[in-house]
KEKE-3310 file (N, C-alpha, C; in steps of 0.2 Angstrom, whole numbers, plus 5000, padded with zeros to 4 digits):
npx = (5004:5003:5004:5002:5005:5002:5007:4999:4987:4970:4959:4961:4967:4984:4986:4977:4982:4994:4989:4982:4993:5000:4991:4991:5004:5004:4995:5003:5005:5015:5021:5022:5026:5024:5029:5025:5030:5027:5016:4998:4982:4985:4999:5008:5020:5033:5045:5042:5032:5040:5046:5035)
npy = (4994:5011:5026:5042:5058:5075:5089:5100:5097:5099:5091:5078:5074:5073:5063:5053:5048:5043:5033:5025:5020:5013:5003:4995:4991:4983:4973:4966:4970:4975:4991:5008:5025:5041:5057:5074:5089:5102:5101:5100:5092:5088:5084:5096:5103:5102:5095:5087:5079:5071:5063:5057)
npz = (5000:4996:5004:5001:5007:5011:5021:5021:5018:5019:5018:5022:5038:5044:5053:5050:5038:5043:5052:5043:5036:5046:5050:5038:5039:5051:5047:5039:5026:5012:5013:5010:5015:5009:5011:5010:5015:5010:5002:4998:4996:4984:4973:4968:4964:4952:4956:4966:4960:4952:4961:4967)
capx = (5000:5007:5001:5005:5002:5005:5005:4994:4980:4964:4954:4963:4972:4990:4985:4973:4986:4998:4985:4981:5000:5002:4986:4993:5010:5002:4992:5008:5005:5020:5018:5027:5023:5027:5026:5027:5028:5025:5010:4992:4979:4987:5006:5008:5027:5036:5050:5038:5029:5045:5047:5029)
capy = (5000:5017:5031:5049:5063:5082:5092:5106:5094:5101:5086:5072:5075:5069:5058:5048:5045:5039:5027:5020:5016:5009:4998:4991:4987:4979:4968:4963:4972:4979:4997:5014:5031:5046:5063:5080:5094:5108:5100:5099:5086:5086:5085:5100:5105:5097:5091:5082:5075:5066:5058:5053)
capz = (5000:4995:5006:5000:5011:5011:5028:5021:5016:5023:5017:5026:5043:5044:5058:5047:5034:5047:5054:5037:5034:5052:5049:5033:5041:5056:5043:5035:5019:5010:5013:5010:5017:5006:5015:5007:5020:5007:4997:5001:4994:4977:4973:4962:4962:4948:4959:4970:4955:4950:4967:4967)
cpx = (5005:5002:5005:5001:5006:5003:5000:4988:4975:4958:4955:4968:4978:4989:4982:4977:4991:4995:4984:4988:5001:4997:4988:4999:5008:4998:4997:5009:5012:5018:5024:5023:5027:5024:5029:5025:5025:5019:5004:4989:4982:4995:5006:5015:5030:5042:5047:5035:5034:5046:5041:5028)
cpy = (5006:5023:5038:5054:5070:5085:5097:5103:5095:5095:5080:5074:5070:5063:5052:5044:5041:5032:5022:5016:5011:5003:4993:4987:4982:4972:4964:4965:4976:4986:5003:5020:5037:5053:5069:5086:5100:5107:5099:5092:5083:5088:5089:5103:5100:5093:5085:5077:5070:5061:5054:5048)
cpz = (5000:4998:5005:5003:5011:5018:5027:5018:5021:5023:5022:5031:5042:5048:5055:5042:5037:5049:5049:5036:5040:5052:5044:5035:5046:5053:5039:5028:5018:5009:5013:5012:5014:5008:5011:5011:5017:5002:5001:4998:4988:4977:4966:4960:4957:4951:4963:4966:4953:4955:4968:4962)
residu = (MET:LEU:VAL:ILE:HIS:GLY:SER:LYS:ASP:TYR:ARG:ILE:PRO:LEU:GLY:GLN:GLY:ILE:GLN:ALA:PHE:GLN:ALA:ALA:VAL:LEU:ARG:GLY:LEU:GLU:SER:ARG:PHE:LEU:TYR:PHE:PRO:GLU:GLU:ASN:HIS:TRP:VAL:LEU:THR:PRO:GLN:ASN:GLY:ILE:VAL:TRP)
# end
C-alpha cells in the first residue's frame, strides 16, 4: 500500500494518513509512506511530482 500525504492537506488530517499506513503494516502488507511537507491534497510542484 502506498500512502502519499501532504502536511497542508485540509481534506485528510495527517494523523489519518499515518493510521492507514500503520494499519497496513500491522496487517503485514508491503507498505510505504510518502510525505510532502509543502504539498496539500494534490502533489503540484514538479520536483515532488518526479518523486511521486
